[in-house]
C-alpha positions as CSV (number, residue, x, y, z in Angstrom):
1,M,278.4,298.0,297.3
2,Q,278.4,301.4,298.8
3,I,278.9,302.6,302.7
4,K,275.5,303.0,303.9
5,S,275.0,299.2,302.6
6,L,277.9,297.7,304.0
7,V,276.5,299.4,307.8
8,I,272.8,298.5,307.4
9,T,274.2,295.0,306.2
10,L,276.1,294.2,309.2
11,V,273.6,295.7,311.5
12,A,271.1,293.2,310.3
13,G,274.0,290.4,310.5
14,A,274.2,291.3,314.1
15,L,270.5,290.6,314.2
16,F,270.5,287.8,312.3
17,M,273.3,286.0,313.9
18,G,272.0,287.0,317.7
19,S,268.7,284.7,317.0
20,C,271.1,282.2,314.7
21,N,273.0,281.5,318.1
22,T,269.8,281.2,320.3
23,P,269.0,277.8,321.5
24,Q,265.0,278.8,320.8
25,S,265.5,279.4,317.1
26,T,265.0,275.7,315.9
27,K,262.4,275.6,318.1
28,V,260.3,278.5,317.2
29,T,256.1,278.1,317.5
30,L,254.1,279.8,315.0
31,K,250.6,280.7,316.7
32,S,249.4,284.2,315.1
33,L,249.8,286.5,312.1
34,A,252.3,288.3,314.3
35,D,254.6,284.7,314.7
36,S,254.6,284.4,311.1
37,A,255.5,287.7,309.9
38,A,258.5,287.8,312.6
39,Y,259.7,284.3,311.0
40,A,259.6,285.9,307.7
41,I,261.4,289.0,308.3
42,G,264.1,286.3,310.5
43,I,264.6,284.4,307.5
44,D,264.7,287.7,305.1
45,I,267.3,288.8,307.0
46,G,269.4,285.8,307.2
47,N,269.4,284.6,303.3
48,N,270.1,288.6,302.6
49,I,273.1,288.1,305.2
50,K,273.9,285.2,303.7
51,K,274.5,286.7,300.2
52,N,275.7,290.0,301.0
53,L,277.7,290.1,304.2
54,P,280.8,287.7,302.7
55,T,280.9,289.6,299.2
56,A,281.3,292.7,301.5
57,P,284.8,294.0,301.5
58,G,286.0,293.3,305.2
59,G,283.4,291.5,305.4
60,K,284.6,288.0,305.9
61,E,287.0,289.9,308.6
62,L,284.8,290.2,311.0
63,D,284.4,288.5,313.9
64,Q,280.9,287.5,314.6
65,K,281.2,286.9,318.4
66,I,282.3,290.4,318.5
67,I,279.6,291.7,316.9
68,L,276.6,289.5,318.8
69,A,278.2,290.3,321.9
70,A,278.1,294.2,321.2
71,F,274.2,293.5,320.0
72,T,273.7,291.9,323.1
73,S,275.3,294.8,325.2
74,A,273.6,297.2,323.5
75,L,270.2,295.1,323.9
76,N,271.1,295.0,327.8
77,G,271.7,298.4,327.9
78,D,275.0,298.0,329.0
79,S,278.0,300.8,328.5
80,S,279.6,301.0,325.2
81,K,283.5,300.2,324.5
82,I,283.3,302.8,321.5
83,P,281.3,305.9,322.0
84,T,277.5,306.2,320.6
85,A,278.5,309.2,318.3
86,N,282.0,307.5,317.4
87,I,280.2,304.3,316.0
88,Q,278.9,305.8,312.2
89,T,282.5,306.7,312.0
90,V,284.2,303.5,313.3
91,T,281.9,301.4,311.1
92,Q,282.2,303.5,307.6
93,S,286.1,303.8,308.4
94,Y,286.3,300.1,308.4
95,F,284.8,299.4,305.3
96,M,286.3,302.3,303.3
97,K,289.5,301.0,304.3
98,A,288.6,297.6,303.4
99,Q,287.5,298.7,300.0
100,Q,290.5,301.0,299.4
101,V,292.4,297.3,300.1
102,E,290.3,295.1,298.1
103,A,290.3,297.9,294.8
104,G,294.5,298.2,294.9
105,K,294.1,294.3,294.7
106,A,291.8,294.2,291.7
107,G,293.9,297.0,289.9
108,E,296.7,295.1,290.2
109,A,295.5,292.1,289.1
110,G,293.8,293.8,286.3
111,K,296.9,295.2,285.5
112,K,298.2,291.8,284.9
113,F,296.0,290.5,282.8
114,L,295.6,293.0,280.7
115,E,299.6,293.0,280.0
116,E,299.3,288.8,279.4
117,N,296.3,288.9,277.5
118,G,297.4,291.8,275.1
119,K,300.9,289.7,274.0
120,K,298.2,286.9,273.3
121,A,298.4,286.4,269.2
122,G,295.5,288.0,267.6
123,V,294.8,290.4,270.3
124,K,294.7,294.1,269.6
125,T,294.8,296.5,271.5
126,T,293.2,300.7,270.9
127,A,294.8,303.8,272.1
128,S,292.3,303.9,274.9
129,G,293.5,300.5,276.5
130,L,290.3,298.6,275.3
131,Q,291.5,294.8,273.8
132,Y,289.3,292.8,271.4
133,E,290.1,289.6,269.7
134,I,288.0,288.6,266.5
135,M,286.5,285.5,266.8
136,K,284.0,286.0,264.2
137,E,284.4,288.9,261.3
138,G,281.1,290.4,260.1
139,T,280.5,291.4,256.9
140,G,277.5,294.4,257.8
141,P,277.5,298.4,258.5
142,K,279.4,299.4,261.5
143,P,277.0,301.4,264.1
144,L,277.0,304.8,265.1
145,A,277.0,306.0,268.6
146,T,273.4,307.7,268.3
147,D,271.6,303.9,266.6
148,T,270.7,301.2,268.6
149,V,271.9,297.5,268.5
150,I,270.7,294.1,268.9
151,V,274.1,291.8,270.7
152,H,274.4,289.0,272.5
153,Y,276.8,288.4,275.2
154,H,278.9,287.1,278.2
155,G,280.5,288.9,281.0
156,T,282.6,287.5,282.7
157,T,285.6,288.8,285.9
158,I,289.2,287.9,284.9
159,E,288.8,285.1,287.3
160,G,286.1,283.5,285.5
161,K,282.7,284.5,287.6
162,V,279.9,285.2,285.2
163,F,278.1,288.7,286.3
164,D,275.6,288.9,283.6
165,S,275.0,286.7,280.6
166,S,272.0,287.1,277.7
167,V,273.5,284.4,276.6
168,D,272.5,282.7,279.7
169,R,268.9,284.1,279.4
170,K,268.7,283.2,275.8
171,E,267.5,287.2,275.1
172,P,269.6,289.3,273.3
173,A,270.0,292.6,274.6
174,K,268.5,296.3,272.7
175,F,270.6,299.2,273.9
176,P,272.1,302.7,272.6
177,V,275.4,302.6,271.6
178,N,276.3,305.2,273.8
179,Q,274.3,304.4,276.8
180,V,276.2,301.7,278.0
181,I,279.9,301.5,279.5
182,P,282.3,303.7,277.3
183,G,284.3,300.3,276.6
184,W,281.2,299.2,275.0
185,T,280.3,302.0,273.1
186,E,283.9,302.2,271.8
187,A,284.3,298.2,270.7
188,L,280.0,298.4,268.9
189,Q,281.7,301.0,266.6
190,L,284.3,298.9,265.5
191,M,282.4,295.8,264.9
192,P,280.5,295.1,261.7
193,V,277.2,293.8,262.1
194,G,277.5,289.5,262.3
195,S,281.0,290.0,264.0
196,K,281.5,288.2,267.6
197,W,284.2,289.4,269.5
198,K,286.3,288.8,272.6
199,L,286.4,292.1,274.9
200,V,288.6,292.6,277.7
201,I,287.6,296.4,279.3
202,P,290.3,298.2,281.4
203,S,288.6,299.1,284.7
204,A,288.5,303.1,283.7
205,L,286.4,301.8,280.6
206,A,284.1,300.0,282.8
207,Y,283.0,300.5,286.5
208,G,286.1,302.2,287.6
209,E,286.6,302.8,291.6
210,R,282.4,301.9,292.4
211,G,282.5,298.9,290.7
212,A,278.9,297.5,290.4
213,G,277.2,295.2,292.6
214,A,279.3,291.8,294.2
215,D,280.5,290.8,291.5
216,I,281.9,293.4,289.9
217,K,284.8,294.6,292.7
218,P,286.6,298.5,292.4
219,N,288.8,298.8,289.5
220,A,287.5,295.4,288.0
221,V,289.2,294.4,284.4
222,L,286.0,292.9,282.4
223,V,285.7,290.4,279.8
224,F,283.2,289.7,277.5
225,E,282.3,287.8,274.4
226,V,279.7,290.4,272.0
227,E,277.9,289.1,268.9
228,L,276.5,292.0,267.3
229,L,273.5,290.9,265.6
230,S,271.6,293.9,263.8
231,I,271.3,297.6,264.2
232,K,267.5,299.1,264.5
233,K,267.6,302.4,263.1
């Protein structure tokens, strides 16, 4: 999650918590379309906060009482303990630092995982650091970087959390070999059609320091089971 969206989430969280901590919030009567729209907005914000804030770097450490107090203070026009001109800087600094801490932890965990996985029987490590294990040996041709392939895959974090799976969707994926993360591009060109491999992809060959969404943290090592079904010329 980017810093800007974290700030937006935090502000929305204050709105949501303000409504949740108001006794009347459970006794709302919707008398008009405007009331219904207001209620729908509140539900949307609530669901968004419930999903995103706990997964944001540093999100779990934020004191909700302080957020609510500051939000209420701003609505009442009270003086701020932090100059208005510094609000955005303080918020961004916090999330950037939290993101760096999380990235450091993920990097250390990934390094340890790669070291241990690389020692397992049947696991091969390429010069780039990509690790793979042949689960099923195919006999077909190997795709080129310019080819389009059809694959089934199941992607998890090193903790086992599923973040994407064509297997679960029961629908194979199709894409050009040279338009995916580097770890995939490298592995697919080594795989004969009909093969099924387990890939362990270092962060540098995946999403690096930026991560991807809530589940793939910065510096995260990724694990995939990939079955190369065919090459579409």
